[in-house]
N, C-alpha and C positions, 0 to 999 in steps of 0.2 A: 210663339213669338219669334220674330226674325233675329237671327244671330248677328250681332254687331262686331264682336271681337272673337277671334278663333282661340279661345282659351278654355281650359278645363277648370271647373270650380272645385272648391274643397270637397264638396259632397261627391262629385264625380271621381276624384282621385281616391278618396277614402273607400269608395265602393269597388275599387279595384278595376275600374274601366280603362284607366290609362295604363295599358299593358300591351305587351306583344302577344299576338294571337296564339303563338305556340304555348304560352303559359296557360291560357284558357283551355286549349286542347289537352295539355298535360294533365290538368286538374280533372277533366272529363274522363280521361283514360284511367287515371288512378282510382277514381270513384267507381267506374264500371268494373274494374278488375279487383276490387276489394283491397286496394292499397292506400286508401285515403288516410289511414291512421299511422302509416309508417313515419316514425320520427327521425329527424336528421339534425345535424348541426351544420349550418351553412356559414361560411367564413367570407368576410369582405376584406380584400387586400389589393395592393398595387404591386404587380410584379415588374412593371417597367415604368419609370418616371420619364418625363420629357427630357430631351437631350440637355446635358450639362446640369441637370437638377440632382441634388443630393438628398433632398427631403421634400415633404409636402406638409400642409397644415390641415389636419382632419377637421372638416366643417360640415354642418348639416345635421348633426345628431339630434338636436331638439325637434326639428321638423319630422325626422324619421320616427322618433318615439311617439310623437303626436299622431302620426299616420297609422302606426301599428297598434296604438293603444286600444285595448279591449279584445285583441286576439289572444287565444290561449297559447302564448309563446313566452319564452325567456330571451332576454337580450343582454349580452355582455359587450362592452365597448370601451375604447379609450375615451377619456374626457374630451369634450369638444374643444378644439383649439390645440390639441396635442400635435407636436411636430413628430412625424413618423418617417420611416425609411422603407425602401423596397422590400417586398416579401414579408412585411410585418402585418398581421391581422389587426384591423382597426375596429372590427365589430363582428359579433357572432350571434346568429339567431338559432335558437333551439325550439323545435316543435314539429308537429305533423306538417310535412312538406306541402300537402294539399291545402293547408290552412293559409299559407303565406306566399305560395309560389306566384300568384298573380300580382303581388306587390314588388317583385324583384325589379321590374322596369322602373317604377316610380322611385323606389329606394335608391337604386344606383344613379338615377338622374339627379336626385337631390344631392347625394353625397359627391358625385363627380363634379357637378357644376359649381356647387358651393366651395368645395375643396380647391378647385382650379383657380377660382377668383381669389380666395383667401391666400393661397400659396403665392400667386403673383404679387398681391398686395404686400405680403410679408417680404418678398425679395426686394421690392421697391423701397420699402421702409428700412430694411437692413442696409441698403446702399445709401439712402438719404440720411441715415443717422438721426441727429437731433433736428434736422430741417423738416418743416411742415410738409405733409403729404395729404392732399385732398383728392377724393375720388369724384371725378366729373364724368363718369362713363355711362350714365343712363341713356343718353341719346343713341348709344350703340346697341341697345337691347330692347326687346319687346317690353312695353310698359307694365305688363302683367307681372313680371318678375323683378320689378324695380326694388321692392323691399328686400328680397333675397340677395340681390346684388349689393345693395348698400350694406346689409348686415355682414355679408361675407368679406367685403372690402374692409370694413371697419374692424372686424375680428382679426383680419390679417395684419393690421397695424396702421391703416390709414388714420390720420388724426381727425378727419372729418369727411362728411359726404354731402352732396348737394341736393339730394332728393327731399322734397317738401313732405311727402307722405311718410317718410321715415321718422319724422318727429312724432307722428301719431303711433306708428306701429312699433318702432324701436326705441323711442325716447331720445333720439339723437337730434340735436339742433342743427339744421342744415346750414352749410357754409357756401357762399358764392359771392361773386363780384358783380360784373355787369357784362352784357353781350355787346358785340360790335353793332348789333341792330339798334340799340338805344342811341349810340353815338351817330349812326347814319341817319336815323329819324330826325334828330336834332340838327344835323348838318354842321355841327360845331362841337369840337371836343370839350372845350371849356364850359360851354353851356350845359352839356350833358353831365359833366363831372360835378358842376355846382348844383344841378338839379338833384343828382344822387345824394349829395351832401345835405341838401335842404329837406329832402323827403324821408330819407332813411332814419330810423331811430338811432340814438347815440351808441347802442351796443353793437351796431353793424360797423365793422372796420372799413375805413375809407380807402379802398383799393381801386385805383383808376386803371382802366385798360388803355395802354399807351402804344398803339401801333396801327391805328385805323387809317388816318389820312397822311400823316407825316412820318418822318424818321423817328425811331424809338427814343433816341437821345433827346431830340427836340420835344417830343410829346411828354416825356417824363419830366423834363424841366418845366414845361408849361403846366403840368398837373401840380408840381410842387409849388410853383408860384401862385397858382389859383387857390389851393387849399392850405398852404403853409403847414403849420404844426398839426392840423387836423388830418393830414394825409398819412395814412398808415403805410401804404405801399403802392407800387405800380405793378401791373401784370403785363407781361410780354407774351403775346400769343401769335407772333408773326407766322404767317403761312410759309410752308416749305419753299414755295415758288419765289418768295422774296427774302428768305431767311439768310442765305449765304452761310457764313460761319457764325452760328448762334453764340458760341462762347465769346467771340470777339465783340459781338453786339452787347452782350450782358456786361462784359468788363468795361466797355465804353460808357454804358449807362451808369454803372456804379461809379466810375471815375468822375463823370460829369456831375452827378448828384452830390458826391462828396466835395468836389471842388466848389460847388455853389453853396455849400453849407447845409445840405440836406442829408446828412449822414444817417438820420433817423428813418429815412424812407427805405422800406424793404423792397426787395425784388422777388416777384413770384413769376415763374415761367409755366407755360402750358402749351398745348398743341403738339401732338405727336411725341410726347415724352415717353421714353422707355428706359430700360436699364442703362444703356450706353450713354444716353443724354444725362441721366442722373449722375453717373460717374464723372462726366466731363464738367458739369455745371455746379455740383454740390458745394464746392469751395467758394463760389461766387454769388450764389443766390440764397434766399431765405425760405423758399418753399416751392413745391411742385404741385401743379394741377394735372392729374393723370386720368385719362379717360379710356380710350380703346385698349391700351396695353393691358389694363386690369380687367376691363369688361369682357374682352375677347382673348383670354390668355391661352397659352399652350395647354391642351387638356391633360389633366392628371387622370390616367386610366385607372379604372377600378372594376373588379369583377366579384361576383358572388359564386362560391364553389362549395358544394357539399363535401365535407371532409370526414364526417362520421355518420353511421346509420345504426339505429338501435335494433338489436336482435331480440325479438320477443322470446325466443326459445331459451337462449342462454341468459337473458336479462342483462346483457352487457352492450356497451357501445363499441362498435367495430370501426376502426379507421378505414376510410374508403374515399378515394378521389379519382378524378380523371388524370391521365398522364400529364406530366408537366406541372402538377400542383402537389404540394406536400400534404399527405393525409394526416388526419388527427387534429383535434382542437389544440390550440397553442396559447401560451401566455408570453407576453413580452416584458422583460425586466429592463429597467433603465438605471444606470449608475448616476447617483446624485453628484458625483465629483467630476467625472470625465465625459458624462453624457453619452456613453456607449450603450448600445442595446443588445439584448440577448434573447433570442426566440427559442423557447423550449416547449416540449410536450406539456399539455395541461396537467397540473398536479405535481410537476417536478419543481421542487423548491430551489431557489437560487438566493444565497444570502450575501455574497460578496462579488464584486466585479473582478473578473479574471484578468483584466488589463491593469488596473491601478489599485485593486483591493478595497475600493470604496463601497459604501452601502448602496444596495440596489432596491428598487421598489417595483411592484407589478403595475402595469399600465392598464390592463383590461379589468374592469369591475362590472358587477351586475347592475344594470340600469332598469331592467324590466323583469317582473316576475308574474307569470300567468296574466300578461296583459296590463299589469299595473306598474306605473313608473315608481320606482322605489328609491331613487336618488333625487336630491334637490338639483334643479337645472339652473346653472349660473346665469347672471345677466350678460348682455352682450358686452358691457364694459369690463366685467370680470373676466370673460373669455379673452378679450383683447389684451388685458394686462398679463394673463397667463402666456399668451403668445409672445409678447414683448420680452418677458423674462427668459423664455427659451431661445429667442433670437440672439441673445447675448452669448449663447453657448454653441452656436452652430456657425459654420462658414458656408458661403455660397459655392 
């Protein structure tokens, strides 16, 4: 059958075919040299975060566990959605290296991409505070990964996503307003807004796009006059070539709406919104539609490194790693009070925080035993709530 989209299916990925060729060659060499049963502990960590980042949001664990399910391995990990810092292990795989080496490429791809999107979403939500943040970034990505991107953005803290398929896969109700194309086709803003109001069901907020043909202030007042109390808000998506000082435009629109008696009308902004724009506008708008900044974020680097090898002769695990990486499996303890973290060799107990004396808890726990998932996997909404609680305790 002729290929229509250049994508790998679930079956292809689970078969270990989405891998770098040197892992296939490594497996062949280990098998030929009688080393296919050598057991290792391989650690996943981030040794360097993007510039000015202090933390990242560990995302993608559920997909990784489903990918590795059935292999004769054990997996320890931080719960999905955990905020972590540099040089902290987020996941450890134990088993014969030859059994899982071909999956390193796919596992890292899942974790790095999901974590990068969720981390950027969390940063945007942290800056936006109680203001609405909606992910509009699917048009910046290959459609095959739309559910992953919507999931990661929502986990990171976005209040909603626009993807229709996400309602089926993730159970998230898609959020969206209207495109400029609708207004251009009608050739008349008011006719387009009224058509939207007439056709859309009552549970869809009436948010009018107000920057297509005329000035934003003029179109916002036109929308308010056309829909009156039914108007929930206006969306300003002014292109950068016509934007000028966006903050002044927003303040002008707010002033005009209030002066005309439309204080109930909210202002949503979109179009090239990133962290700086959020900081500038958050005191004057009610919500943000963010696309490319979250969809194509600074990448959170992550690597897999063997840190222990099992010695059959002595029957002991031997710490071993390449230079630049810390050998030995590790545990991460977190203080419940001050949110400080402590990385220690596996098996070493830590009961109290050395900084504030508060209670500490271990972050890595066993999620897979001999290929079987042994922990309940939380829903996407539960993970998001976990992230939002942690965001209260960290600074950007």
